[in-house]
Steps between C-alpha positions, in 0.01 A plus 500: 500500500690172440318180578594146601448186296423211734521125451152395383313189608561318176368166629214435738625434851863582418698676773811575291633490146835534329596817314651322202598787269493875450448532120547880505804676648469772763418837344296349216160641408226239464148482360198341661540195277870443574625221723696658783571182699493124453380305803524128567250312712538140610392372158473787255644826363302824523562827312433806715358800313452844660171679557613782274805655332797622699872467561698259717692694763643213698459123540486394864575128466756308301414251229447155649382634836199348674263779600199494729166586342428870546863600559638790290718396207554825307456876513343662191420856400227645282587596141714813497529513879843607627624344825827649623542285813384138462609410852290781643201387294539148634530630855184706452321180399632322806727253321867462414695341221486123514200499732299271275722197534366226718714459813745216490441207724702521823806279501461163658630482857839335534494132571557416866852391586533124525493358847836385620535120483498314830827399654662198347493316829121533516454334159745213553301179539573273792696187413279207406503190724710207375314260269377162611745212473527367146314793341678684218603851582330756271616857490219756491467695177600825659807355665781514248798581715727212397207260467386318186153593373338179370172313504458198733477259203817647348683449831375140527607412144842655557548321833401160357746553213775626728509831316579829667267786423788746507566639152165392351323791332131507585232584243219552747374832642786708641754234399336219693640158409231264374498128433571542131809708582639213708415243232673718239810519719496122545466447125791735435712305753395168352332377815170315524188675613347323803191301409307603805459844642259403773598677820610274788259438783489752775387855538468679166688825461300819507439668167743783441370850545411696188786697355469872559395706196790663323506877497562515126198278432279725711634806321427349159139425600426847635219676307558815297295804600324653198336835586137535386446714192223758493297292255539187715381690808204635303405151376524358851286776650243488221448124502503477878229765509304309236506170688412673827217720370358335188281191557635269230318197367619273222345318204690248292426370154657339195444516127615308193705750303605309190281724283633811676860399430413420140339843462814663640716320244267609222511864617879495524560339160713738297468784753793686652311587818432177688180458702555316829263278692480774761378747235214267410420449869484876554252530213296213645496673839367820341230309313396320820478833682271637230281189525495513883519875576438436870865386514631823347477692827721639775422532870528831685384585850226726365379323186549227244668635187375336178712569191372527140833389352724207591846594625717193564834497682769254393763382749857556379803357682802732514839474666376732776161341557151453362314783328150497352454755219143547382363464145211744448184417309604146409156426357568756223844362409579227251711213625795638303455838668490325838823319410673824398383687811601216732843472340558874534388511865710197591812644335465833678419327829833315487691822435314706761333730248133447583292807579299510820164514323588177319508321837170635630145380449368178357240265646688174452844361426650206310812328633644210301764262638440234238829577325678386818320166500271587792179302463277667758531789747296772670594870486441791739267777386662839434262759652286676396450236231234247590651183350810339356525202265792261557588296191698176503674299230308331218570125513389192310268299725244220469144633477159346452309626196152361430570205727826411329855547625728721292795736538469879499707804596358624830552842657424560868413839645420634846287811547562692823202723580428781744178387669393855588399611148459157338291211629582136443224447244620796291858376508390147408302630203798709388734198518251286306486760222878540496570126474242467222680774308828311529340188352328704227772757426342647184259682733794677663568681175139585418 
């Protein structure tokens, strides 16, 4: 009897995934170790292998389709099984071709028709009362029907000089004539600019109304709608959940890292593979977790999970969003091995080639914004991890050493901690050990 292959739950909490590729064509026999489908989650790529050997009778979704978890994606037969009518086999299983594809979102309702504008007579303002005797007449900004649009000072200067405003090109908003426009016209004519521009006594003219916004200016300032990507939605949901459910608390510290930077230069001398500051920080994190094992834990509703090895996630920025691949057993790796592993994970993260298991696990994470010049920041914990270390830029600063003022390179870090599995005293002890390792970096390598 043919059987259905369904979209697996490749990531915890996922409701759908993308069927990225069918590596084997329809009618191909496969073994239990073959990859019959490639699936993409929000942040990773997953190879789907069958439970046993068989043959692909029909694929039910196209490549690139988003499919709900549990929906059928293919019909397969046992080795040597002959199926004369695939459609009948699908009908017997209660499904049809293409039934695995996630339904498309309904089209957006049409925009309501614009309301007809009011009658012109209703929007025509009533004529303004005549001005007081001796007061200069000022046309409102919105009134341009045969009227000159100019500032009161520009009108006064022109009147005192006996200059008509007709023909003067204004440089103010919407062509408004300003004082300097009148003075430029007078200079071009060879006339003298009046010494005084003090308005005559009497009622002062009202300030002109603001010019209406131009339609083209409003159109240029309209925002562009950028639809959310799947990874951006996942990041938003994950971090919102973290801030809502995880009781964060924060510890800040700083360390002089001149010796750490010197050690890095010594390690990199003559080597093709370069060790970064982040690589050394990851090793220091692992060493601190071994020294303070109470920090190497994860909270669950039923129990506290304490890990014998130190798995550290490293935040990697990609064009699509932030991912945090995990380095396993960092305490067993040399700093060069950490550098190689980090470089590989970062490269595959930026090309969307991470595997799902590489994004799972870990008890802590390191995120470094120092290369952007950020001095100090706090990060949000990525559950189920219990902490995250935010690293700023190393900067030369004045410090006091043995009562004397000197200059040192100072690095600031902020440790965000989940208060459920880790108490403040434990976190403070961990940060003390970590900062001491940065100032005595030979211990990181021991």
